C-alpha positions as CSV (number, residue, x, y, z in Angstrom):
1,X,67.9,58.6,14.1
2,X,68.7,58.5,17.8
3,X,71.8,56.5,18.4
4,X,71.9,56.4,22.2
5,X,75.1,57.4,24.0
6,X,77.8,56.5,21.6
7,X,81.1,58.3,21.0
8,X,80.9,61.0,18.3
9,X,83.4,59.0,16.2
10,X,81.4,55.7,16.3
11,X,80.3,54.7,12.8
12,X,78.1,51.7,11.9
13,X,80.0,48.6,10.9
14,X,79.6,48.0,7.2
15,X,77.5,45.0,6.3
16,X,75.6,44.9,9.7
17,X,72.3,46.7,9.3
18,X,70.2,47.8,12.2
19,X,68.3,44.9,13.7
20,X,64.8,45.3,15.1
21,X,64.6,43.3,18.3
22,X,61.1,44.2,19.5
23,X,57.9,46.0,18.5
24,X,55.3,46.7,21.1
25,X,52.2,48.8,21.4
26,X,52.0,50.8,24.6
27,X,50.7,54.2,25.7
28,X,52.9,57.4,25.8
29,X,52.2,60.7,27.3
30,X,52.6,63.6,24.8
31,X,52.1,67.4,25.1
32,X,48.9,68.9,23.8
33,X,49.8,71.2,20.9
34,X,49.8,74.9,21.9
35,X,49.2,74.1,25.6
36,X,52.3,73.8,27.8
37,X,50.3,72.6,30.8
38,X,48.3,69.8,29.2
39,X,49.2,66.3,28.0
40,X,47.3,63.3,26.7
41,X,47.9,59.6,26.3
42,X,48.2,58.3,22.8
43,X,48.9,54.8,21.6
44,X,52.6,54.4,20.6
45,X,54.8,51.9,18.9
46,X,57.9,51.1,21.0
47,X,60.5,49.7,18.6
48,X,63.7,48.2,20.1
49,X,66.7,47.8,17.9
50,X,70.4,47.2,17.9
51,X,73.2,48.7,15.8
52,X,76.5,47.0,15.4
53,X,79.7,49.1,15.6
54,X,83.3,48.2,15.4
55,X,83.5,48.9,19.1
56,X,80.4,46.8,20.0
57,X,76.6,46.8,19.9
58,X,74.3,49.6,20.9
59,X,70.7,49.0,22.0
60,X,68.2,51.7,21.5
61,X,64.5,52.4,21.3
62,X,62.4,54.4,18.9
63,X,58.9,55.5,19.9
64,X,56.4,56.5,17.3
65,X,53.0,58.0,17.9
66,X,50.6,55.4,16.4
67,X,48.0,58.2,15.6
68,X,50.1,60.5,13.5
69,X,53.4,58.6,13.0
70,X,55.4,61.4,14.8
71,X,58.3,60.6,16.9
72,X,57.8,60.7,20.7
73,X,60.9,62.4,22.1
74,X,60.2,62.0,25.8
75,X,58.7,58.7,26.9
76,X,56.9,58.8,30.2
77,X,54.9,55.6,30.6
78,X,52.0,55.2,32.9
79,X,52.6,52.3,35.2
80,X,49.1,52.4,36.7
81,X,47.7,48.9,36.7
82,X,44.2,50.2,35.7
83,X,45.7,51.8,32.6
84,X,47.4,48.5,31.7
85,X,44.2,46.6,32.2
86,X,42.3,49.0,30.0
87,X,45.0,48.7,27.3
88,X,44.8,44.9,27.5
89,X,41.0,44.9,27.3
90,X,41.1,47.2,24.2
91,X,43.7,44.9,22.6
92,X,41.6,41.8,23.2
93,X,38.4,43.4,21.8
94,X,40.2,44.5,18.6
95,X,41.5,41.0,17.8
């Protein structure tokens, strides 16, 4: 699991598990398999979490492709208002 930018000798503090702080559905841009010049938008779960270490707390984010469950390694997010409106409309229609 990705641990952010912690020192190599940082170890989780015993007794303090990872704490999920947020879960949100957004869109992520992922590469099309076998095509280096193409990408597509997929729904993705953005999971924020914190880990407690003896030296402090680390905040991180895990992004999972909601279609196949795979981890999204690079996370470009479309900030176009039209895309956000379309996502909001789809979310409302599915509830």
